[in-house]
VOPAGU-2260 file (C-alpha; in pm, 1 decimal, decimal comma):
REM VOPAGU-2260
SITE   aa  ch    i         X         Y         Z
SITE  MET   A    0       0,4       0,6       0,6
SITE  SER   A    1     128,5     342,2     -73,7
SITE  GLU   A    2     172,0     624,5     161,6
SITE  ARG   A    3     -96,6     896,6     163,7
SITE  VAL   A    4      73,6    1245,7     166,2
SITE  MET   A    5     -95,1    1586,7     171,4
SITE  LEU   A    6     112,8    1876,1      62,9
SITE  VAL   A    7     -14,8    2207,1     213,2
SITE  LEU   A    8     113,5    2537,8      79,0
SITE  ILE   A    9     126,7    2806,1     358,2
SITE  GLY   A   10     165,6    3158,6     232,2
SITE  GLY   A   11      31,5    3489,2     287,1
SITE  ARG   A   12    -134,5    3617,1     628,9
SITE  SER   A   13    -272,4    3326,9     787,0
SITE  ALA   A   14    -214,6    2955,1     798,7
SITE  VAL   A   15    -534,2    2897,6     997,7
SITE  PRO   A   16    -769,0    2787,8     681,9
SITE  ALA   A   17    -496,4    2552,9     565,6
SITE  ILE   A   18    -442,0    2380,8     893,0
SITE  ALA   A   19    -823,6    2352,3     963,5
SITE  GLY   A   20    -868,0    2192,0     628,4
SITE  VAL   A   21    -577,5    1946,4     710,1
SITE  LEU   A   22    -753,6    1849,7    1030,4
SITE  GLN   A   23   -1050,5    1719,7     836,3
SITE  PHE   A   24    -849,6    1443,9     657,9
SITE  LEU   A   25    -616,5    1321,8     929,7
SITE  ASP   A   26    -772,3     984,2     959,1
SITE  HIS   A   27    -708,7     938,4     601,1
SITE  LEU   A   28    -350,3    1058,6     570,9
SITE  ASP   A   29     -11,1     900,2     666,4
SITE  ARG   A   30     172,4    1215,1     650,3
SITE  VAL   A   31     122,1    1591,2     604,2
SITE  LYS   A   32     392,0    1813,8     451,6
SITE  PHE   A   33     376,6    2182,0     500,9
SITE  LEU   A   34     537,5    2403,8     218,6
SITE  LEU   A   35     634,8    2736,6     371,4
SITE  CYS   A   36     761,6    3043,4     209,7
SITE  ASN   A   37    1076,3    3207,3     335,6
SITE  GLY   A   38    1109,8    3545,4     515,9
SITE  GLU   A   39     888,6    3703,7     759,5
SITE  GLN   A   40     577,3    3488,4     698,5
SITE  TYR   A   41     785,6    3177,1     785,7
SITE  LEU   A   42     892,4    3328,4    1115,6
SITE  GLN   A   43     566,6    3421,8    1205,3
SITE  TYR   A   44     426,2    3076,9    1120,7
SITE  GLN   A   45     677,3    2921,3    1343,8
SITE  LYS   A   46     573,6    3135,2    1642,4
SITE  ASN   A   47     196,9    3055,9    1581,7
SITE  VAL   A   48     234,2    2692,4    1563,9
């Protein structure tokens, strides 16, 4: 059986909608990978998480 991976692009002002969307599918996934932009948004994302 193959691994089920969801790729989530985090960008812009808020990561909340993307993370909320992932939570709906956690029972159906093996792994979630977040693709983050570099710079100020990335640092803010780290603080929020």
